[in-house]
Every structure is written in structure tokens, then in C-alpha cells.
C-alpha positions in Angstrom: -14.6 2.1 -25.3 -15.1 4.0 -22.0 -12.3 5.0 -19.8 -11.4 2.5 -17.2 -12.2 3.4 -13.5 -9.7 3.6 -10.9 -10.7 1.7 -7.6 -10.7 4.8 -5.2 -10.4 2.7 -2.2 -7.1 1.0 -3.8 -5.9 4.7 -4.7 -6.2 5.7 -1.0 -4.1 2.8 0.1 -1.6 2.4 -2.5 0.9 4.5 -4.3 3.6 4.0 -6.8 7.4 4.4 -6.3 9.6 5.7 -9.1 10.8 2.3 -10.3 7.1 1.1 -10.5 6.9 -0.9 -7.2 3.7 -0.5 -5.1 4.0 1.1 -1.6 1.6 1.2 1.3 1.4 2.0 4.8 1.5 -0.8 7.4 -1.1 -1.8 9.6 -1.4 -2.2 13.5 -0.3 1.3 14.4 -3.6 2.7 15.2 -4.6 1.8 18.7 -3.8 -0.4 21.6 0.0 0.8 21.2 1.0 0.4 25.1 1.6 -3.4 24.5 3.7 -3.1 21.5 7.3 -2.5 21.9 9.1 0.5 20.8 11.1 -1.3 18.1 7.9 -2.8 16.6 6.2 0.7 16.3 9.2 2.2 15.0 9.4 -0.5 12.2 5.6 -0.1 11.4 6.1 3.7 10.6 8.1 3.0 7.2 6.1 2.3 4.2 6.1 -1.2 3.3 6.7 -2.6 -0.5 4.1 -5.1 -2.1 5.6 -8.2 -3.2 6.1 -8.8 -7.1 3.2 -11.3 -7.5 0.7 -8.9 -5.8 2.0 -5.8 -7.7 0.9 -7.1 -11.0 -2.9 -7.4 -9.6 -2.9 -4.0 -8.3 -1.6 -2.4 -11.2 -3.8 -4.1 -13.6 -7.0 -4.3 -12.0 -7.0 -1.5 -9.2 -5.1 1.2 -10.2 -5.0 1.1 -14.2 -3.5 4.6 -14.7 -0.9 4.2 -11.9 
């Protein structure tokens, strides 16, 4: 049986924490930043943690060797 392939688009967007949670960069911080408040932009800088039900899908299908 051949090796499973990692979805490279997913590998660039998601990474795993030490405890196995899925980490991602939040959206809406690329352009049109003048109308967004400083608080909103500050909170968007930090990585987001994917919910538990979506974590199973990412681990199993997109990043099998993560």
C-alpha cells in the first residue's frame, strides 16, 4: 500500500501544538486595515485554535502524518 499524501495547501495553513490541537493564522489582517480597530487587529495577530470537531477532520484527511 503506498504512502498517504499530505494536502500541501492544508500543511501551509495549519500546524499542530504539542498537545495535538490544530493551530491556524486568523484571517482579515491583510488589507483594508484602516477601518479596523486597534483592538481587533491586535487580537487577529494571535494564532487561533481549531475546534475539536474540525480537528479530527484535519488530522485524518488533510495532514495524516501531523
